[in-house]
N, C-alpha and C positions, 0 to 999 in steps of 0.2 A: 332333539337336543344335541348340544355340542359337549364333548368331553375331552379332557386332557388326562393322560395316564402318566404318573410318576412311579417308576418301578426300580427295584433292586435286582432285576433279572440276572440270572447266571448261577446262583447257588442252589436255590430251591425251584423245582420245576413248576410250582403253581403260578409263578409269574408268567411263564410261557402259556400255561393254560388260560390265564386271565386275559392275555392278549388275544388268544383264539376266541374266547367268549366275546370280547369287544368287537372283533372283526366280524364275527358271525352276526351279532346284533346290528352292526352297521350294514351288513348285506341285507338285513331284513328291514332297513330304513328306520331302525329304532334310535340310532344315534349317528353322529358324525365325529370321527376321531380327528381332532385338529392339531394335535401334537403329542409326542411321547418323549419323556425325559427319563434319564437314568440318574439315580441318587447315590451310586457308589463309584469308587475309583476304577472299577473293573472295566477295562477297555473292551473286552470281548462282549460285554453286555450290550454295548452300542451296536456291534455287528449283529448280535442275535436279534435285536429289535428290527434292524433293517432287513434281515433275512425273512423274518416273520411277516413284516409289512409287504415285502415283495411277493411272498407266497399268496397272500390274500389280495394281490392286485392293487396295493396302495403304496408304491415306493415313494410317492411325493409327500407323505406325511413328514413334517419337520421333526427332527430328532435333536435332543439336547443332551449334553454330557456333563457330568460332574467332573471338572477338569483337574482339581488337585489330586495328587497321589496319596496313598496311604490309608484310605477309608474303605475297609472291607474288600481289599484286593489281594489278600494273602489267604491261601487255603492249602492245607497239607495234601488234599486230594484235588484232582483237576475239576474245574467248573465245567458243567455241560456246555456253557456258552463258548468255551474255548474250542470244543469239538465243532460246534456250529460255525464258529469263525473260520476254522480251517477247511471245512468241507462244503460250504455253501457260498454262492456268490453274494457279495455285499460291497458297500462303498467306503468302509471304515477300517482300513488296516491298522490305523492308530486313532485313538480317541481325540488326539489333537487335530485331526481332520474334521472334527465335529464341532458344531456351535456350542457355546456355553449354555447350560440348562436355563439359567436365570434370564438370559437374553431371549431364548426361545419362549419361555413362559411370559415374559413381559410383552413380547411382540404379539403373542396369541391373545393375551388379555386386552391389548390395545385395540384389537380388531373385532371384538365381540360386543354385542349389545347387553344392556342390563338384563339380568335374570336369564341369560341364555346359556351359561357355561357352568359345568360341574367339573371340578378337578377330582380325580380318583387317585389317592395315594396308596400304593401297595408295596411300600418299603419304609425306610426310615424317613423321618420328617425334616431332614437337613435342608433339602431344596425348598420346602414350604417355609421354613424359618428364614432362609436367605431371601426368598421372594418377598416376605413381609418386610424385611429390613432393607430391601433394595431402594436405591435413590432415584429421583427423576433422571431421565436420560433423553436422548434424541428421539426415542420412540414414543415417550409419554411424559408429560410434565408433572405427573404425580408420583409419589412413592408407591411401593408395592402395597402397603397397607391401605393407602388412599384409593388405589385402583380397585382392590378387592371390595372395599366398602362401597365405593361409588357404583360398581357394576354388580354388587351382591353375588359374588362368586362363592358358591357352596363348595365345601370340601368334604368328601367322603373318604375316610381313612380306614384301612385295615390295621387296627391297632387296639391295644388294651385288652382287658379281660374283666368282666363284671359278674359273671355267674360261675359257680363251681371253681373258683380260683384255687382252692386247696387240692382239687382233683388234678389240676394241670401244672401248678407251680409251687415251688417251695416258698416258705415265708419270706417276704420282702423281695421276691423275684418277679420282675415285670415281664410282660409279653415281649417277644424278641424284637419287633420293629422299634418299640420304645426303648428297650434295654440297650440297643446299639448306639443310641444318641438321645439320652434322657433330656439333656439340656434343650435340644431342638424341639423335642416333643412337648416339653413343658411350655416353651415359648409359644408354640403354635396354639396349644390348648388355651393359654391365657390371653392371647392377643388376636386370634383370627376374628375379624370384625363382621363376619357373616355367619351363616349356618355351618355348623361343624357336626358331622355324624360319624361315629365310630362303628365299624363293623368288626366286632371283637373276635378274639381267638376262638372262643367256645362255639361261635356260629359256624365256622368253616371246619372245625375239628371233627365233626361227626359226618361230614359229607366227603366221601372218598371216591375220587374219580380218576379216569385215565385208561380204563379197560378198552373203550371203543377206539382209542387212537391207534391201536395195533391193526385195525381194519382199514385205516386210511392209507392213501398212496405213500410210497416210500420217499417221495420228495417232500413230504410234509415235515417241515422243521420242528413243529411242535411235537409230533410223534417222536422225532429223534431226540428232542430235549428230554422227554420222559424215558426213552430207552437208555440214554447215557446216564441219567440220574439213577436208573435202576441198577446199572453196573456197579455203582458205588454203594447204593442203599438197599439193594436186593429186592426191590419192588417198584413196579411202574404204576402202582396204585398209590395215590397221594391225597392227603387232606386238601380241601379246596378253599383255603383262607382267602386268597386273592380273587378267586373267581366270584366268591359271594359278594365282595365289595363292588366289583364291576357290575355284576348282575343287579344288585340292589340299586346302585347309582343310576343305571339306565332305566330299569323297569319299575322300581318301587312296587313290585307285585305284592299286593296285600294278601294273596293266597299263600305266599311263600314266606314273607318277612313281616315282622311287627316292629313298628317304630315306637320308642319310648315316649313318655311325656317330655315336654320342654324342661330342661334342667341344667345341671352344672356338672361337668367332668372335673373331678379332683385328681391330681397326680402328685404323689409325695416325692421326696428327694431320691428315692430308689427308682421311681418310674411306675410304681404300682398305682393302678387306676381304681377309682370308685365313682359312684354317680349319686347325686342328690337332686331332688325335685324342688328344694327350696332355692331361692335366688335364681330363677330361670335365666339362662344366659345364651339361649339359642343353641344349646348343645343337646345332642341326642345319641342314643345307641340303638342298634338294630338287634332283634332276636329272631331266631329261627322258628317259624310256625309250622312248616310242613317239610320235614327232612327228605321224605321219599320223593316228593314232587320236585324239590330243589335239586336233588341228585339227578333225577331224570333230565331236567332241563339243562343243567350245566354239562352233564356228560354228552348230551346230544349236540349242544352248541360247540363244545370243544372238538367234536368229530365232524362237524358240518363242513362239507366241501366248499371252497371259495366260490363266490358268484362270478368273480371277474379275474380268475387266475391267468396271468400272462402265458 
């Protein structure tokens, strides 16, 4: 299967862990990564994607940037991606050297066959909303919505929370990826014309990974992402929200994950999510079935040595 990953890499190290999982699964011939896009204004995120792709022997993967400034690019503490940007070789000293994310997405969609591609969103849904709203261009004579519908592009998104919401969030507080851009999340939930699957907060919150990365080579940028994250947050063990989305999207392993009935994802004006089985709209969410087995697989994939490292 072919996948595209859309990520807010740079702030939380689970994005780097998710790219490691995707590359390891690609080394096992479980998937082909045909593009990776960044959904924040963080320029160092583009460099981090390129560095990780190079480590896994795939520098040719097209990368797309969210080019406007001002969206999640300010932080009182340094992003780990800035350290990666300074200390590893890459091709993006400035995000303006990178292609626009929507152009990269539209080009990738124009080249795949029907039912061949899954997009995995492990960040905010602004790029997905912009893709839906994109107009016909020289790459494809259809709008983004029409391309997605024609080619039945499934979207798997790390977003929302459906179980134990009171345990994780205050009243009227949504999950982080939704919270940062509620308008885009609502637009995607209400308008995506193909299958939409949420891998929610509660699924990755109980799977804490990263320990085995310390045993990988020092030139492993994913190891360094977790190390730099730990300098600020005091631990290199982290919840595996984004890894669960990538792993489910590629494997749909029924021993690890359970898919809900066909239903409808509801999102209120705060961004709080709920799920109903009435009025099925090709919407689903995933639940964790076997936490121990999921932990073991994700931990091992994150630490797996590249098959074709240059």
